[in-house]
C-alpha positions, 0 to 999 in steps of 0.5 A: 908301861910293857912292851909286847915282842919288841925287835930291833937292829943297827945295820942289820945285826939284831939287838933286840929279839921278841922282848916282853917286859912290863913295868910295874907303876910306881915302883923303881925297875933297874935294866941290868946286862953285859955290855951289848946285850941290848939295855940303852936300846930297850930304854930309848925304844920304850921312850919312843927315840927309837922305832922298833921292826916289830912289836908295840910299846903301849902306855896304858893300853895305847901305842906309844906311837900315837902320842904326839910328842909333847902328850908322850912328854907330858906323861913320860921324861927321859935323861939321857947318858950324856947331855950338852947345854950351851957354855953360859946356860944358868940352871934355872934357864936348863930347868925351864926347858922341861916346861915346854910340852906344856907350853907354846911358842907364843905363851910367856912362863905361867905361875904354873910353870914356875911352881914346875920349875921351883919344886924341880930345883927344889926337889933336886937340891940345886936352889944354891945353884939356880943362877950358876952356869952349868959348866961350873958345875961338878959331874954329879950337879950336873946331872941333877940339873938334868934330873930337875928338867925331866921333873919339871915336865912334872910327868908320872913315869921318869927314865934314866939311861945310866945316870951313875955313869963317869961319877964317882962313888959319892956322887953315884950314891948321890944321885940314886938316893936322889932317883929313890927318893923320887920315887918313895916321896913323889911316886914316880915311877922309875925304869933305869939302866944300871952296871952296877949290879950291887947298886941295882940290887940295893936301889930296885924293886924289880930286875930286868937282866938282858941277855943277848938282847933277850930278856933272861930274867926278870923279878925282884932282886932277892927273888931271881939273883943267884950265883948261876945268874951271874955265871949264865949272864956275866960268865964271872963266878960270884959269892950271893951274900947277905949283910944285915946292913946293906942287905943282899951283895954280889962278890965276885969270886974268880975272874978267867980271861976270855970266858965272858958270857956269850 
C-alpha cells in the first residue's frame, strides 16, 4: 500500500503536503510526530475516510477510490481513536458488526460469519466477556472489543489511530502486545499512529516520522532515530540509549519552554 503526492487541507490550512510513503506488507509500521503534524489525517486519507486534494492512495496498484466500500472493508479494517456504542450492546453483538462487509441486508449469519466472530473474540482474549455490555468494561477491555470487531472483517490490513490513548500503562502494553501478536502470528499488516516514541520504537518494524504535514524521515527505528531527529522534530534534547532487555530507548534530557520544533 502506498501514497503518491498526497496533499490535504482543513479550511484552507495545509495539513498534508505531497506525502509519499509505502507500507510494507506483513510488517508493523507506526506514524510518529508532534501534535498537528498530520499523523491521523494521513491514516484516514489512506483509509479512504478523507479525500485528498491532490495525489492518490494505491492498494495492490489500484486506486483506493475505485474500491467499493464493502470491497475495501474486506481488505482494510480501521480502529478509530474514539468509538461509541449503544449502552446495552454486548461484546458478541458489537463484534458481529465486523461481518457486515461480507453480508447483505437479507442474509442471515452464516457458519463462516460465526467462525470469524469466534476467532476475533478468542484472538483478543474476550471469551469471558461475550455477553457483557460494553459499558461495563474497562478502557483496555473496550479497546480490545473494537479491535475484535475489526478482526471479524477478516481483512489483511489493520489501521489503528492512537489505540493506547487514555489508557494506563498496563492496558497500553496489553493492546500493543495484542497488535504485535496479530502481526507476528496471523500476518496482518499493521499501520498505527502513536504518540509515545519509546513504544513506537519497541513495537515497530518501520517508522514514518511526520513534521508539519511532511514525511521528515522513515525507515527502521534503529537506523533513523537519533538525537538530531528528536531535536529537529520535537524540539527536545534527548539521549538515544540501549539496554540489553529493552533495546533502544529515548531519554529526554532538557526542555526549554517555547522552543518546540516548528
